[in-house]
C-alpha positions in Angstrom: 55.4 62.6 116.1 54.0 62.3 112.6 55.6 64.5 109.9 54.8 65.2 106.3 57.3 65.0 103.4 58.7 68.4 104.3 59.5 67.4 107.9 56.6 69.5 109.2 54.4 68.1 112.0 51.0 67.1 110.7 49.1 69.4 113.2 51.0 72.4 111.9 50.5 71.3 108.3 46.7 71.2 108.9 46.7 74.6 110.6 48.5 76.1 107.7 46.0 74.6 105.2 43.0 75.8 107.2 44.6 79.3 107.5 45.2 79.5 103.7 41.7 78.3 103.0 40.3 81.0 105.5 42.3 83.7 103.7 41.2 82.6 100.3 37.5 82.5 101.3 37.8 86.0 102.9 39.3 87.4 99.8 36.7 85.8 97.6 33.9 87.1 99.9 35.3 90.7 99.7 35.5 90.7 95.9 32.4 88.6 95.1 29.9 90.0 97.7 28.3 92.4 95.1 27.3 89.3 93.1 25.7 87.7 96.2 24.1 90.9 97.6 22.7 92.5 94.4 20.5 90.7 91.9 20.0 93.4 89.3 17.9 93.3 86.1 19.4 95.3 83.3 17.1 97.2 80.9 17.9 98.5 77.5 17.9 102.3 77.1 14.9 102.2 74.8 12.8 100.0 77.1 9.3 101.5 77.6 7.7 101.3 81.0 4.0 100.6 81.1 1.6 100.1 84.1 -2.1 99.6 83.5 -4.1 102.5 84.9 -1.0 104.3 86.1 0.3 107.6 84.8 4.1 107.8 84.8 7.0 109.9 83.8 10.6 108.8 83.3 13.6 110.7 84.6 17.4 110.4 84.1 19.8 112.1 86.6 23.4 112.4 85.7 25.8 112.4 88.6 29.1 114.2 89.0 31.1 111.0 88.4 29.3 110.4 85.1 26.7 107.8 86.2 23.1 107.9 85.2 20.3 107.2 87.7 17.0 106.2 86.1 13.7 106.7 87.9 10.0 106.8 87.5 7.4 109.1 88.9 3.9 107.7 89.4 1.0 110.3 89.6 -2.1 110.1 91.8 -5.5 110.4 90.2 -6.4 113.7 92.0 -4.7 116.4 93.9 -1.3 115.5 95.3 -0.8 115.1 99.0 2.9 114.8 98.8 5.7 112.5 97.5 6.7 109.0 98.6 10.4 108.2 97.7 10.2 104.4 97.5 13.6 102.7 97.9 13.3 99.1 96.7 15.0 95.9 97.6 18.2 94.2 96.2 16.7 92.4 93.1 15.2 93.1 89.7 14.5 96.7 88.6 11.8 99.3 88.9 10.1 97.5 85.9 8.8 95.0 88.4 8.8 97.1 91.6 6.6 99.7 90.0 3.5 97.6 90.6 3.6 98.6 94.3 3.3 102.3 93.5 -0.5 102.0 93.4 -0.5 101.4 97.2 0.4 105.0 97.6 -1.0 106.8 94.5 -4.5 105.5 95.6 -4.0 107.7 98.7 -3.1 110.8 96.7 0.6 110.6 96.8 3.1 110.9 94.0 5.6 108.0 94.1 9.2 108.2 92.9 11.1 105.0 92.4 14.7 104.8 91.3 17.1 102.1 90.3 20.4 101.9 92.1 23.6 101.9 90.1 23.8 98.8 87.8 20.0 98.2 88.0 17.6 98.7 85.2 18.8 101.7 83.1 21.0 103.1 85.8 24.7 103.1 85.3 27.9 103.7 87.3 30.2 102.0 89.7 28.3 100.8 92.8 29.3 101.5 96.4 27.6 102.3 99.6 28.9 105.8 99.5 27.9 106.4 95.9 24.4 105.1 96.5 23.9 107.3 99.5 25.2 110.3 97.6 22.9 109.5 94.6 19.8 109.3 96.9 20.6 112.6 98.7 20.8 114.3 95.3 17.4 112.9 94.4 16.0 114.0 97.8 17.3 117.5 97.1 15.6 117.5 93.7 12.3 116.6 95.4 12.8 119.5 97.8 13.1 121.8 94.9 9.4 121.0 94.0 7.9 120.6 97.5 8.5 121.1 101.2 10.0 118.4 103.4 6.8 118.0 105.4 5.3 116.5 102.3 8.0 113.9 101.7 7.7 110.3 102.9 10.6 107.9 102.8 9.7 104.3 102.3 12.5 101.7 102.5 11.9 98.1 101.5 14.4 95.4 102.7 17.8 96.6 101.3 16.3 100.1 100.8 15.4 100.3 104.5 19.0 101.1 105.4 19.3 103.8 102.8 15.9 105.3 103.8 17.0 105.4 107.4 20.2 107.2 106.4 18.3 109.8 104.3 15.9 110.4 107.2 18.7 110.9 109.6 20.3 113.6 107.4 17.0 115.4 106.5 13.6 116.2 107.9 10.9 114.2 106.0 7.3 113.9 107.1 7.8 110.3 108.1 9.9 107.2 107.6 8.4 103.8 106.8 10.6 100.7 107.0 9.4 97.5 105.4 11.2 94.3 106.5 14.3 96.2 107.7 17.5 94.8 109.0 19.5 95.8 112.1 22.6 96.1 109.9 23.6 94.2 106.8 26.6 92.9 108.6 24.3 91.2 111.2 22.2 89.6 108.4 25.3 88.2 106.7 26.7 87.0 110.0 23.8 84.5 110.3 25.2 82.6 107.3 29.0 83.2 107.9 29.4 83.5 111.7 33.2 82.8 111.6 34.2 85.4 109.1 35.6 88.9 110.0 32.6 90.6 108.4 33.1 93.9 110.1 36.3 94.2 107.9 35.1 92.4 104.8 31.6 93.8 104.2 31.6 96.8 101.8 27.9 97.5 102.5 27.5 97.3 106.3 24.4 99.6 106.2 24.0 100.0 110.0 20.3 100.9 110.1 20.3 101.0 113.9 23.0 103.7 114.0 21.1 106.0 111.7 17.7 105.5 113.3 19.1 107.2 116.5 19.2 110.5 114.6 15.8 110.4 112.9 13.5 113.2 114.1 10.3 112.3 112.3 7.8 109.5 113.1 9.1 106.1 112.3 6.8 103.2 111.2 8.3 99.7 111.0 6.3 97.0 109.1 7.4 93.4 109.3 6.0 89.9 108.7 6.1 87.5 111.7 7.1 84.6 109.4 10.0 86.4 107.7 12.7 83.7 107.2 15.3 86.0 105.7 15.2 88.9 108.2 13.4 87.7 111.3 10.6 89.7 112.9 12.7 90.0 116.1 15.0 92.3 114.1 12.3 94.9 113.9 11.5 94.5 117.5 15.1 95.3 118.3 15.1 98.3 115.9 11.9 99.7 117.4 13.8 100.1 120.7 16.5 102.3 119.1 14.3 105.4 118.9 11.2 104.3 120.8 9.5 107.6 121.3 9.2 108.1 117.6 8.7 104.5 116.5 5.6 102.3 116.0 6.0 98.7 115.1 3.4 97.0 112.9 3.3 93.2 112.6 1.8 91.4 109.6 0.8 88.1 111.2 2.0 85.2 109.0 3.7 87.5 106.5 7.0 86.5 104.9 9.8 88.6 103.4 8.4 89.1 99.9 4.6 88.7 100.3 3.4 91.4 102.6 1.3 93.0 99.8 -0.8 89.8 99.7 -2.1 90.5 103.2 -5.1 92.7 103.8 -3.6 93.8 107.2 -0.6 95.3 105.3 -2.9 97.5 103.2 -4.9 98.5 106.3 -1.6 99.5 108.0 -0.5 101.6 105.0 -4.0 103.3 105.0 -3.7 104.1 108.7 -0.1 105.3 108.5 -0.8 107.6 105.6 -4.1 108.9 106.8 -3.9 108.7 110.5 -3.3 111.7 112.8 -1.0 111.6 115.8 -2.6 112.8 119.0 -0.9 113.7 122.2 -2.4 111.7 125.1 -2.9 113.2 128.5 -1.2 110.4 130.5 -2.4 111.8 133.8 -5.9 110.5 132.9 -4.6 106.9 132.3 -3.5 104.1 134.6 0.2 104.6 133.8 0.9 105.9 137.4 -1.6 103.8 139.3 0.1 101.8 142.1 -1.2 98.3 142.8 -0.8 96.4 146.0 -1.5 92.8 146.9 -2.3 93.7 150.5 -6.0 94.0 151.4 -7.0 97.2 153.2 -9.4 97.1 156.1 -12.5 99.2 155.8 -13.4 101.1 159.0 -17.0 100.7 160.1 
């Protein structure tokens, strides 16, 4: 049997090296995951937001732990039909995301976008618990100005999990999920299948668990060519709360370009302006029984 200089069998020596490497990678993943998951853009406190043909107002909310959450409100041209709380993805700041507000203000909705902790002008130590708490405070602030039946939650990519959590704890008019994930642990597992992610991930964001408790209409929009979060993820999510969920597919759409598709804007139009009707199923073919046997006609 081959042994190393310490008299240890080589097979045991290799196992120890692999085990040490595994532990080192696990520790690194735990402490560095914020750098991989979040891609924030920092803005100076005196930065001035500007969007052509859009009227905006800036807000700063101070939390109980001393953090400041920065947000923008976009105003519709005419009378307001309600508020869309738009929860963005994991990159940049509302400086860039603000361009998407027009997709809702054109339909008569106010749009409120906020930067998570560490993004844009927002400050504070980031954690899943802290972000959920911040967003609930913001939701409560919106409720002080309007009723819940006029609040729409829109979650984009990373924001879809937080939007689902908010909807499960409140009673908004509807929930719209754009390119959502089943859980962030599942997304990460595609790239690190051999890591104990259920223990290591600080942001599991189990969207599927929260969707079970959502009581409002749920609309899921997903591109069929999404390479980061596959379309089948939304198919799976649509089965969690099927009676309240409608799945919309953007044929050929990727993860970051849905706004370039006319079908996406048609979907937003239909979702915001459509009316849900109760269908009398007794007049449909749902209970029709078919048989392959031919029946003889009496003469």
